[in-house]
C-alpha positions in Angstrom: 116.1 171.4 -91.8 115.1 173.1 -95.1 115.3 176.5 -93.4 118.7 175.7 -92.0 120.1 174.5 -95.2 118.8 177.5 -97.0 120.6 179.8 -94.6 123.8 178.1 -95.3 123.6 178.6 -99.1 124.7 181.6 -101.1 122.0 184.2 -102.0 120.0 183.3 -105.0 120.8 179.6 -104.8 118.6 177.1 -106.6 118.9 174.0 -104.8 117.3 170.6 -104.0 118.0 167.7 -101.6 116.4 164.2 -102.0 117.0 161.4 -99.6 115.7 157.8 -100.4 115.4 154.9 -98.0 117.6 152.1 -99.5 115.4 149.3 -98.2 111.9 150.6 -99.3 112.8 153.0 -102.1 110.5 155.6 -100.5 111.4 159.3 -100.2 112.7 160.2 -96.7 112.9 163.8 -97.7 112.5 166.1 -100.7 113.5 169.6 -99.9 114.6 172.8 -101.6 113.6 175.6 -104.1 114.2 173.6 -107.3 113.0 170.1 -106.7 111.5 169.7 -110.2 114.1 171.6 -112.1 117.0 169.9 -113.6 120.2 171.4 -112.3 123.9 171.3 -113.2 125.4 168.4 -111.4 129.2 169.0 -112.1 131.2 165.9 -111.2 128.3 163.9 -110.0 128.2 162.8 -113.6 131.2 160.5 -112.7 128.7 158.5 -110.7 126.7 157.7 -113.8 129.8 157.0 -115.9 131.0 154.6 -113.2 127.8 152.7 -113.4 127.9 152.5 -117.1 131.4 151.1 -116.9 130.5 148.4 -114.4 127.4 147.5 -116.5 129.7 147.1 -119.6 132.3 144.9 -117.6 129.5 142.8 -116.2 128.4 142.0 -119.7 132.0 140.7 -120.6 133.5 143.9 -121.8 137.1 145.1 -121.2 138.2 148.6 -120.4 140.8 150.5 -122.3 143.5 152.6 -120.6 146.4 154.6 -121.7 149.7 153.8 -119.7 153.0 155.3 -119.6 155.9 152.8 -120.1 159.7 153.3 -119.7 161.7 151.4 -122.2 165.4 151.0 -121.8 167.3 151.4 -124.9 171.1 150.8 -125.4 172.9 153.0 -127.9 176.4 152.0 -129.0 179.0 154.0 -127.4 176.6 156.1 -125.5 175.4 153.8 -122.7 171.8 153.2 -121.8 169.0 155.7 -122.3 165.4 155.5 -121.2 162.6 156.1 -123.7 159.1 157.0 -122.3 156.2 155.9 -124.5 152.4 155.8 -124.0 150.6 152.7 -124.9 146.9 151.7 -125.0 146.1 148.5 -123.1 143.0 146.5 -122.6 142.1 145.7 -119.0 139.9 142.7 -118.1 140.9 142.1 -114.5 138.1 143.2 -112.3 140.4 144.3 -109.4 142.4 146.6 -111.8 139.2 148.1 -113.2 137.8 148.7 -109.7 141.1 150.4 -108.7 141.0 152.7 -111.8 137.4 153.7 -111.1 138.1 154.3 -107.4 141.1 156.5 -108.3 138.8 158.4 -110.7 136.1 159.0 -108.0 138.3 159.5 -105.0 140.4 162.2 -106.9 137.8 163.3 -109.4 139.9 162.6 -112.5 138.0 164.3 -115.4 140.3 162.9 -118.2 139.8 159.3 -117.0 136.0 159.7 -116.8 135.7 161.3 -120.3 138.0 158.8 -121.9 135.9 156.0 -120.4 132.7 157.5 -121.6 134.2 157.9 -125.1 135.4 154.2 -125.0 131.9 153.0 -124.1 130.6 154.9 -127.1 133.1 153.3 -129.4 132.3 149.8 -128.0 128.6 150.3 -128.6 128.5 152.3 -131.9 131.8 151.6 -133.4 135.1 153.6 -133.8 136.1 156.3 -133.4 135.1 156.9 -129.8 133.6 160.4 -129.5 131.7 162.4 -126.9 128.4 162.2 -128.8 128.7 158.4 -128.9 129.8 158.2 -125.3 126.6 160.3 -124.3 124.5 157.9 -126.2 126.0 154.8 -124.6 125.5 156.3 -121.2 121.9 157.1 -122.1 121.3 153.5 -123.2 122.6 152.3 -119.9 120.3 154.7 -117.9 117.4 153.5 -120.0 117.7 150.1 -118.5 117.0 151.5 -115.1 113.6 152.6 -113.6 114.3 156.3 -113.9 112.3 159.4 -115.3 114.0 160.0 -118.6 112.9 163.6 -118.8 114.8 164.6 -115.7 118.3 164.1 -117.1 120.3 165.6 -120.0 123.6 163.9 -120.6 126.3 166.1 -122.2 129.6 164.5 -121.1 131.0 161.8 -119.0 132.9 163.8 -116.4 130.7 166.8 -115.5 132.8 169.7 -116.9 130.0 171.1 -119.1 127.1 173.1 -117.7 125.0 171.4 -120.5 124.5 168.4 -118.1 121.2 168.6 -116.2 119.7 166.3 -113.6 117.2 166.7 -110.9 118.3 165.8 -107.4 115.5 163.2 -107.5 117.0 161.6 -110.5 120.4 161.3 -109.0 119.2 160.0 -105.6 117.0 157.5 -107.5 119.8 156.5 -109.8 121.9 155.6 -106.6 119.1 153.6 -105.2 118.3 151.7 -108.5 121.9 150.5 -109.1 121.8 148.9 -105.5 119.9 146.1 -107.4 122.9 145.4 -109.7 125.3 142.6 -109.1 128.2 145.1 -109.2 126.8 147.5 -106.6 129.2 146.8 -103.8 132.2 147.3 -106.2 130.5 150.6 -107.3 130.0 151.8 -103.7 133.6 151.0 -102.8 134.9 153.3 -105.5 133.4 156.4 -103.6 135.6 158.2 -101.0 134.8 158.4 -97.3 134.3 161.8 -96.0 137.1 163.1 -93.8 139.4 160.2 -94.8 140.4 160.4 -98.4 140.5 162.2 -101.7 138.3 165.3 -102.6 136.3 164.9 -99.3 139.3 164.5 -96.9 138.9 168.1 -95.7 135.2 168.5 -96.1 134.8 169.0 -92.4 132.9 165.8 -91.5 134.4 162.3 -90.9 132.2 159.2 -91.1 133.5 156.0 -92.6 129.9 154.8 -93.1 129.3 157.4 -95.7 130.4 157.0 -99.3 130.1 160.2 -101.3 131.0 162.2 -104.5 131.3 166.0 -104.7 130.8 168.1 -107.7 132.2 171.6 -108.0 132.1 174.4 -110.7 132.2 178.1 -110.0 128.5 178.3 -109.7 127.7 174.7 -108.6 128.1 172.7 -105.5 126.9 169.2 -105.3 127.1 166.1 -103.0 125.6 162.7 -103.5 126.1 159.1 -102.3 125.2 156.8 -99.4 124.8 157.3 -95.7 123.3 156.0 -92.4 121.1 157.7 -89.9 121.0 157.1 -86.1 118.5 154.2 -86.5 120.9 152.4 -88.8 118.7 153.1 -91.8 120.7 153.2 -95.1 119.8 155.9 -97.5 121.0 157.4 -100.8 120.9 161.2 -101.2 121.6 163.9 -103.8 122.1 167.6 -102.9 122.6 170.0 -105.8 123.0 173.8 -105.5 123.3 176.1 -108.5 123.9 179.8 -108.1 123.0 181.8 -111.3 125.3 184.7 -111.9 127.0 184.0 -108.6 129.6 181.8 -106.8 128.8 178.6 -105.1 131.6 179.3 -102.6 132.6 176.7 -100.0 130.4 177.5 -96.9 129.1 175.2 -94.2 127.0 173.2 -96.6 130.1 172.1 -98.4 132.3 171.5 -95.3 130.2 168.5 -94.2 127.2 170.3 -92.4 124.8 168.4 -94.6 126.2 165.0 -93.9 126.3 165.8 -90.2 122.7 166.7 -90.2 121.7 163.6 -92.1 123.8 161.4 -89.8 122.4 162.9 -86.6 118.8 162.4 -87.7 117.8 166.0 -88.5 115.2 164.5 -91.0 113.6 162.3 -88.4 113.2 165.2 -86.0 111.6 167.6 -88.4 111.0 167.1 -92.0 108.4 167.3 -94.7 108.4 164.8 -97.6 107.3 166.3 -100.9 106.6 164.2 -103.9 
């Protein structure tokens, strides 16, 4: 499988794939040229921001959102005229928060993700909310999980900056660790199903059992989430490919080929687990 994936990637790609058994926490596979190197994850950062928000809400916190409101105004002698204003509202209803996070992940809303990260920073460290505070708040959340701290650099909450760095092992392990949290099912349901919705609707593979998030920059392709193999084994996985001085153009690896291989049991047939 490692050779096959390597052939699907652009030349000079630095890449890693880590797959973890959700029940045992053991590595099913760890493949690639850059297993130990922190790579640029792009929008996979939204997975971390989503977890930090759910953790905040679980502790009784609210979420702040900017909404557009149309107000009707009557002017004497000129009839009614609508006035559009933006207001900041607090949301405590869990269903509304889940809907907002699902919209963010299904459609990869960068502004929503960064605003949420900044808001978490303000809640934890005081106003105003800034990117620096948001990064610190996310780091504090990650510190509560059993994760290797030296394998992640948090530079924003949405994944637009290349200063973000994580190993594929860190991301796959993060997805496994949060399965222990009481809000995990809500988290999982915020992720789109490949071939059915959002940014993965046309990824080239359809499987409603999978829940995944993509990441794209000119020189980055990433895919992470949850899947099921032919034996019914649930797993978390993270695949990150960076192409230095090149383009991580959409090829078979980004059109669902990786998920097809995982779902059809390619790792069971022939794989080498590396620690």
